[in-house]
C-alpha positions in Angstrom: 14.9 -15.2 19.6 13.2 -12.9 22.0 14.6 -9.7 20.9 13.1 -10.4 17.4 9.6 -11.9 18.7 9.4 -8.6 21.0 10.3 -6.2 18.1 9.4 -7.5 14.5 5.9 -5.8 14.6 7.2 -2.6 15.6 10.1 -2.5 13.1 7.8 -2.8 10.2 7.7 0.5 9.0 11.5 1.0 9.8 12.1 -2.0 7.5 10.1 -1.0 4.7 10.5 3.2 4.9 13.7 3.5 6.8 16.6 4.7 4.8 19.0 1.9 4.9 16.2 -0.4 4.2 15.1 1.6 1.1 18.7 2.0 -0.1 19.3 -2.0 0.3 16.3 -2.9 -2.0 17.8 -0.4 -4.2 21.2 -2.3 -4.4 19.2 -5.6 -4.3 17.3 -4.3 -7.4 20.4 -3.6 -9.1 21.7 -7.2 -9.0 18.0 -8.4 -9.8 18.1 -6.7 -13.2 20.9 -8.9 -14.1 19.2 -12.1 -13.7 15.5 -11.4 -14.3 15.8 -12.9 -17.7 17.6 -15.9 -16.8 14.7 -18.0 -15.9 14.8 -17.9 -12.0 11.6 -19.9 -11.1 12.0 -20.5 -7.4 13.4 -18.2 -4.7 13.8 -18.9 -1.0 14.6 -16.0 1.2 16.2 -17.1 4.5 15.6 -15.3 7.5 12.9 -13.0 5.8 12.0 -11.1 9.4 8.8 -9.4 8.7 8.8 -10.0 5.1 9.4 -6.7 3.4 12.1 -7.5 1.2 10.8 -11.0 0.1 7.8 -9.4 -0.8 9.8 -7.1 -3.1 11.6 -10.0 -4.5 8.0 -11.4 -5.7 7.4 -8.1 -7.1 10.7 -7.9 -9.0 10.5 -11.2 -10.2 6.6 -11.9 -10.9 7.2 -15.4 -12.6 8.9 -17.0 -9.8 7.5 -18.6 -6.9 9.0 -16.8 -3.6 9.1 -18.5 -0.1 10.1 -16.6 2.8 11.2 -18.2 6.0 12.3 -17.2 9.7 12.7 -18.9 12.9 10.5 -15.9 14.5 6.8 -16.8 14.9 6.1 -12.6 15.4 8.1 -11.9 12.2 6.3 -14.5 10.1 2.8 -13.6 11.3 3.6 -9.8 10.6 4.6 -10.5 7.0 1.6 -12.6 6.3 -0.7 -10.0 7.7 1.3 -7.2 5.9 2.5 -8.6 2.3 0.5 -10.5 -0.2 1.0 -11.6 -3.6 -0.1 -14.5 -5.6 3.5 -15.9 -5.8 4.7 -15.2 -2.4 4.4 -17.6 0.9 6.0 -17.2 4.1 6.8 -20.0 6.6 7.9 -20.2 10.3 11.0 -22.5 10.2 12.9 -22.7 13.1 15.6 -24.8 11.8 15.5 -23.6 8.1 14.2 -27.0 6.9 13.4 -25.5 3.7 16.9 -25.6 2.9 16.8 -29.3 2.2 14.8 -28.6 -1.1 16.5 -26.8 -3.8 16.0 -23.5 -5.3 17.1 -21.1 -8.2 17.9 -18.1 -6.5 18.4 -17.9 -2.4 18.9 -14.7 -0.7 19.7 -14.2 2.7 19.6 -10.2 3.6 21.0 -9.1 6.9 21.1 -12.4 8.5 24.5 -13.6 8.8 25.7 -11.1 11.2 22.9 -12.3 13.5 24.0 -15.9 13.5 26.8 -17.7 15.7 27.4 -20.5 13.1 27.4 -18.2 9.9 29.5 -20.8 8.1 27.0 -23.5 8.7 24.1 -21.6 7.7 26.0 -20.3 4.5 27.1 -23.8 3.5 23.6 -24.9 3.9 22.5 -22.0 1.5 25.2 -22.9 -1.1 24.1 -26.6 -1.1 20.3 -25.5 -1.6 21.1 -23.2 -4.4 20.9 -24.5 -8.1 22.0 -21.4 -9.5 22.3 -18.2 -7.6 22.7 -16.8 -4.2 22.4 -13.2 -3.0 23.6 -11.8 0.3 23.7 -8.4 2.5 25.4 -7.8 5.7 27.5 -5.0 7.4 31.4 -5.2 7.2 33.8 -2.9 9.1 33.6 -1.3 12.4 31.0 -2.9 14.8 29.1 -0.1 16.6 27.7 -0.7 20.4 24.0 -0.3 19.2 24.3 -3.3 16.9 24.3 -5.5 19.8 20.9 -4.3 20.5 19.3 -5.5 17.2 21.0 -8.9 17.7 24.2 -8.4 15.9 27.0 -10.7 16.9 29.7 -9.7 14.2 30.6 -7.3 11.4 32.4 -9.1 8.4 35.6 -8.5 6.9 36.3 -7.2 3.3 36.5 -10.9 1.3 35.6 -12.9 4.2 32.3 -14.1 2.7 33.5 -14.0 -1.0 36.3 -16.5 -0.2 33.9 -18.9 1.6 31.5 -18.9 -1.6 34.4 -19.4 -3.9 35.3 -22.6 -1.6 31.7 -23.9 -1.9 31.5 -23.5 -5.6 30.1 -20.0 -6.4 31.9 -17.1 -8.6 31.0 -13.7 -8.0 28.7 -12.0 -10.5 28.3 -8.6 -9.0 29.7 -7.0 -5.6 28.7 -4.0 -3.8 30.6 -2.4 -0.8 28.4 0.6 -0.5 28.1 3.5 1.5 31.0 5.8 1.8 30.5 8.8 3.3 26.8 9.0 4.1 26.1 5.4 5.1 29.4 5.2 6.9 30.6 6.5 9.2 28.2 9.3 9.5 24.9 7.6 9.5 26.1 4.4 11.4 27.7 6.9 14.0 24.5 8.7 14.3 22.8 5.2 14.7 25.0 4.7 17.5 24.2 7.9 19.3 20.6 7.7 19.1 20.7 3.8 19.6 18.5 3.6 16.3 15.9 0.7 16.1 15.3 1.1 19.9 13.9 5.0 19.9 10.7 6.4 19.4 11.4 8.0 16.1 12.5 4.8 14.4 9.8 2.2 16.0 6.3 2.0 15.4 4.3 3.5 12.7 6.0 6.3 10.7 4.4 9.5 10.4 5.0 12.5 8.0 8.2 13.6 9.9 9.6 10.0 10.0 8.9 9.6 6.2 10.4 12.9 5.0 13.6 12.3 7.1 13.9 8.9 5.7 13.5 10.1 2.1 16.0 12.5 2.4 18.5 10.5 4.1 18.0 7.8 1.5 18.6 10.0 -1.4 21.8 11.0 0.4 22.7 6.9 0.3 21.6 6.6 -3.3 23.2 9.8 -4.9 26.0 10.7 -2.7 27.6 7.5 -1.5 29.7 5.0 -3.0 28.2 1.7 -4.3 30.9 -0.6 -5.4 34.0 0.5 -2.9 34.7 1.6 0.4 31.3 1.2 1.9 30.2 -0.8 5.1 27.1 -2.3 3.3 27.9 -5.5 1.4 25.2 -6.6 -1.2 26.5 -9.4 -3.5 25.5 -11.8 -6.1 26.9 -15.1 -6.7 26.3 -17.9 -9.4 27.3 -21.6 -9.1 30.2 -22.5 -10.9 30.3 -26.1 -10.5 
C-alpha cells in the first residue's frame, strides 16, 4: 500500500493527461457507448485510485449513481479534492466491502495486475454485478519498470475471458489494443525512462508535458490496433445466467 499512498497525489496529472491514460478512457468510452441506453443505474469502480476514470464514468453516464472505492487513503483524498459531480462519491474501502452490495455495472481498471489474488477479487466482482463488468489490464511481456508502479503480473491472452466465462459472464466487446505504438515502442520507452517515477511524468504537467502527451495519445488512437495484437486489454462482459 505504501507505494500508492506515497505517489497518488504525484500521479494525478499523469492519470488524467498522460497518453496511456487518455487512450484507455477512449477505449472505455467505446464500450460505454454500447450500454449507455440499457438502463445502467448503479456503478462501482473498484480500485479507483485518484478517481479520474471514475469521474469520467459519472460524466459518460450522468443518470447512474457512481461510487469509486480504493484501499489507499491518499488516492481517495486526492479523488475527493479533485473530482466532483452530483452522481459521484468516493470511499476508502480497505477490504472492498462495497462488493457485498449489488451494482448494474462494476468496473476495475488497471487493478488486477496489482493484486496477488486476482481470481479472488474478480470472483467477488462477478458475484456483485447484476448485469455488466468492465475490465482493463496489461498483457504480454512484463517490463522491469512495472514493478516500480506495483505490478505483480501481466496477463495472458484469454486468461481473464476464460475466468469470466466460468463465472457466468459472456463477452460483449473485447479490445487488445496498442500495436505498434503502445507496444512495443511506448512500453519499452517507459522501461528505459522508468515511467511514473521521473520528473517528466510525475507532478503537475506544464505545456511541454501536455503537448508530448497529446501527440503520443494521437499515435495510440489513430496509429495503433484496437481489437488485436495489442498489450492493452479493455473488455466489457455481460451476465449470462
